[in-house]
N, C-alpha and C positions, 0 to 999 in steps of 0.2 A: 253799455256805458253802465249801468249800474256795478254790473258784474267789474268791471276795469275797476270804478270806481273803489269799490270793497278792498280791493286784491291793492291798489295805490296808498288806501289807509290802513289795512292791515300791515303793510311794509316800511312807510315811514313811521307810524305811531310806535311797531315792534322797537324798531331803528333807533328813535325816540328815546324809547326808555330805555335799551342797554346802553346806549351814549351817556343818556343824563342820570343814572340811577345816582352817581358820587353827588349831583346836585340837588336830588332829593335829600340824600342823607341829613347836607348842610343847611338846609333848608329847613328838614324837620326839627335837627337840635335847636337853630336859633329860635324858632315859633316856641319850642316848649319851654328854652331856657329865659325865655320874657316874662312869661307867667306862669307857666305849669299848665295851662289849659291844654286840650286835642291839640295835636296836629294837623286832622282833618277836618273839614266843614263839608258836609254833606246835604243837599235839598231837593225834594221834588220839584221837576219841572216838567214842561208839556212837550213830548215830543212828536213822532211822526203819528199822522192821523191822529193829534189828539191826545196820546196816550201819555200818562205819568211815567217815569223814570226819576231816577236817584243820580243826581249829579254830584261829582266830589270837583274839591279844590282846596288848597292849601289856607289852613284860616288865616285871615288879616284883620280880624275883628276881635274884639275882647269877647271872653266867653258870656253866654246866654246875650249877645246883641240887639236880640228883637225885644227885649224887655226895655231898653231905652231908647228905639226909635223907630221909625216906619222900616217900609220895603227896599228904598230907594238911600243909597249913601252918593252923599256927594265928595268933592275930592278935601271937603275941608270938615266930615262930618269926625267930631273926637271918638267914636267908639274905634276906629281906625287905630291898628297898635303900629309900633316903631318901625317892628319889623315888615307888618303888612303894607306897609307904606312904599316900603322898598319892593315890595311884592308884588305890586299893584301897579308900581312904576313900570315896571317891567312886563307884566302880566305874567310873570312867573307862576303866581297865584291858581293861573288855569292849566298847568303842566297835568296834574294828574286825571284830566279831561283825557289823557291817551289811553286811560284805561275802558272809561266807556267807549273810546273810540274803538277799539279792539276787543267790547263786548256786543258793536253794533247797536248800539246807541244812540250814539252820537258818530259825525265824520268830519272829518278833518277841516274843510270850511265848507261853511252851512251855515242858515242864521242862527244868533243866537240865542236861545230856548229859554222863554218867558215860565213866570210863576203864573199858576192858573187865575189868578187874580186878575192881571192882565191880559190873560187869554180869552177869560172870560167878556170881555170889552170889544174883542175881535169885533169887525162888521163882516157880511157877506165875503167882500172882494179880499181882507185882509185873511180872513181863516184859510186862503188857498198857501199861505205861508206854511200853512202845516202837513201841506201834501209833502214836504221837503223835508231831509234827515235834518237835523240841528247839527249844526257845527262848532266846534273849538274857536274859530275866527271866521270872518266874511270880510266883504267890500265894506257894508256898513259901519265895522269895528273901525277901519283904519279914516274913516270919511267923520265918525265921530269920536271922534280920541279925545276931544275935548269937552265929553259930556259932562265929565264930571265938574269941571270950571263952572261950563255954563246952566248946572244946578246946582251949585253953588251959590250964583249971583241971582238967580231967580228968585222972587217973592213970594212965588206956589211951583216951589219945585215938581211936585208930582203933576200939578196941571201940565206943566211944560211938557213932561216926560209924556204924558198922555194924548194930550191934544197934537205935539208938533214931532216930537223925537221917535216917539216909536212908530208913528205912520209912516215919517221919513223912512225909517229903518227898512219898514215891511215892503214901503215901495221899492228898495235899493236892492232888497234880496229877492225878490221877484223877478226885477228886471235883470237880475245875474242869471238868474234860474233858466231863462230863455236862452240864454247863449253858452250855460255851463260847460265848461269840457276839463278835461284832467290837464291840461297846458293852463287853461284859465286858472284853475283849482293851484296849480303849482307860483301862479305869477302871484296870485293874494296872497299864499305861504311866503313868499320873497318878502311881496309888497311890506305884509306885516312885521318882521323883522328888521327888514331896513329902518320901520317908521319907529320900532322900539329901540334901535340901536341909534337912532339920529335923534327921536327926540322922547326922552320916558316921559309920560303922567299918568296919572289917575284916572281909570274908568270908572263910569256910576254903574251898580248893576243892583237888578232886584234881589233882594236879600230877606230871609225868615230867620236869621241863626247867626251866630258867629262868623260870620264869612270872612 
């Protein structure tokens, strides 16, 4: 299964990059034109076995955003740029992670990788999610598509994330891993695309910079 999944990842991510390179170019021009800041945002995330890796995405927030807020961004976060809001709505900011997939640091379908701050809060059962290769999308991303709105409405956003959203996502991912197949992975990818086409929205993600 692991070998087949790797071949699956390489084939689809390479095909995606070859197909989407014009879109990459357009996005890069739009980001640069808005405020002159960097096109890409990189951040250390925790991957397989608790090891750290650099995850890439298109920048969706003002430069040096970490100076003006915390590690969570809600859908109404003022640090999000105009172009960034559009990218987040369709998850286009995640496209550079196809390079992470090619490098073997991520997989197309797997639990979204966290920053070390939140991984340090995992309990023993929750740490089992670190036995899985982190992914670009997963079933939890679809189920929690309204995460940004939920945090925007919360009196204590980080507490909501730590005590409810994060544990629930981990449970979803561990349950999915028990019956994961390439066919199920393909279904998650298709469902992700369908959901984004049908209902664009902003996802809340842990950030420590101009994400």
